[in-house]
N, C-alpha and C positions, 0 to 999 in steps of 0.2 A: 514654543510659547510655554513660560513658567506658570505653574499654579501658585497662588500667594495663600500661605497658611496663617492662620491667626496665632497670637504669641504663645498660646499653649500647645502648639503643634497638633491641634486637634483637626480632624476633618469634619467636624459637625457643622462648620459654617458653610461648606461647600455644598450649594444646591444644584448646581448645574456644571457641565463640561464646556468650555469655550468651543464655539462652532469650528474653530481651526483645529482642535483635536478630533479626529475620527478614530473609532475603534472598528476593527476587522470583524467580520462574522462569517459563520458558515451557513450557506443557503442550500438546504436539501433539495437535489435536483430530482433524483430517482432511488427507488429502492428495489432490489431483487432478492426474492427468496428462493434458495434452491430446495427441490424436492426429487431426489435422484435424477439431477440434471448433470449432463455431460458438460456443459459450460454455462457461464453466466457472461453474457456479453453486453456491453455498453456501447451502443452505436449512434446515439443521440445525446443532446446536451452537453457534449464536448466540443466548444466552439471558442470564438474570441470575447465571449461575455465575461470570462474570468482570467486573470492571469495564472491561478494556481487552482487546481482540482484535487480532492482528497478522496479517496476510496477507503471506507472502514469496511473490513470484513470481520464478522462476528461469529465465532463458534462455527467455524467451516468444518465439516465432518466428512472425512472420506469413507467410502464403500470398502475401499482396498486398505489393508493395514499398511503402515510405512510408506504411505503415498506423499508427494510432495505438491504443494500448492504451487501453482504457476501462472504467469502473467505474459501477454503479449499485445502488441500494439499494431494498430492499422494506420496506414499513412496515405490514405487516398485511394486505395484500390479496395477489393472485397476481401483480401486475405489479411489476417492478423501475422505479419511477417517483417515488421520494421527491422532494419538493422541495428543491432545493440552493442555496446562495450559497457560492462559491469565488473563490480568486484564485490565480494561478499565476506563478511567474518561473523562468527558466531560466539555465544557464550551458553554453556550448559552446566547443569547440576543434577546428579541423580536424586530419586526420592530416598534412597538408602544412605545418603551422604557420601564422604568419601571425597575424592579429588574431582573438582570441577575443571572446566576446560575454557579457554579463550583462545582462538585460533583463525586463521585465514582459510578460507573453503575454496581451494583452487578448483575443486570440480564441480562448484556451482556456479562460478563466473562465466562470462561469454566475452570473445574477443572477436568484435566484428561479425556476430552470427545473427541469424534470422529467427532462430528456434525460441522456443518459450524459456523465460527465465523463472527458475526456481525462487520462490518467496519463503519456502519452508523446507525443512530435511525431514522425512520419515515421520509424518504426523500419523498417530495411532489411530485404529478405528473402533477401539473399545466403546462402550457405551458413554463413558463420561470424557472421552478424549476429543480433542477438537484444536484449532488454531485460530487465533485472531490477531488483527494488527491494522496498519495503516500504510497506504501507499499515496505519496504525494507526487502528482504531475504538473511540471512548471510550463506555462505559457505554450499550450500544445498547439496554437493556431500561428505561432510566429513562423514566418517563412525565411527568416534569415539565419537563426541561430538552431543548434541541435536542440532537441527535447531533453531536459534532465528529468530525472525521477529519483526518489528516495522511499525506501520501504523499510519499516520494522515490523517483525512479527514475533510471536511467541507461541510455541506449540507444546502440546503434551507429546513427546516424543515416543515412539512406538515401544522403547525399552524402559519406560516408566522413568523419565526425566524432563525438566523443563528446559527447552532451548530457544534462546533468542537469536533471531538472524538480523543482521544489518545488510542491507542490499542498496546500492547506489549505482548509478550508471546513466547514460544517455542513449536515446535513440539518433543514431548518427544520420539523420536526414534533414533537409531543410523543408521539405513538405509538411504541411500540417498534420498533426496525429488526431484523427477523428473517430477512433474507436479503440476500446481496451477489453480484452478477453481474459476471464480467469477460468482455470480447470485444475483437475488434480493430475498428476503425471501418469496415474493408473486408476480406471474405475471411475465412476460417477461421483459428483458432489452429492452425498446422501442427504445432507441438511446445511443450513447456514444461510447468513443475511449479509450482503453488500450494499452500503449505501454511498451514493455519489453526491458529493457537496462541491460548490463552487465557493471560493474563499474571496470575500469583498474588502 
């Protein structure tokens, strides 16, 4: 459906959007706050209500220097061990300037594995160091197709540089994904917040 504009191309004459046009929105489902937590697990609120779920992780700060924020998925059992295939690339640039980097990260991807997927590389544990980003999980309750996910994160790298990681992949299961778990590769999550949203 097209919107009709007045002759001077102004939007001032439009007072409402036709009912046939709907806007998507983020609906906050839950929030978890870390305080020296070993993991942050979301085991409810992920169901057939929405076709897309977004996890926003904000200022995740590791206890251990150069730890990696990681994720895994639960596919109906009690364990976070869904089979995954993923690919990862990064862009980075040091505080001191000089050469940046854009590269494929073969050591951070998974080929039909059940282990945790790295969402960052080597996040620093200095007082001002952390990582933030978003993970999108698509149609987790579908029992026909694999479950796709996309993540973008930015970290204060342990050797004083910014690093953006792009992670994409799928849980190679037809069972529903009903839980998502976040942790660092070493040590606890000293602090940080993760918010779960459903996309309408």
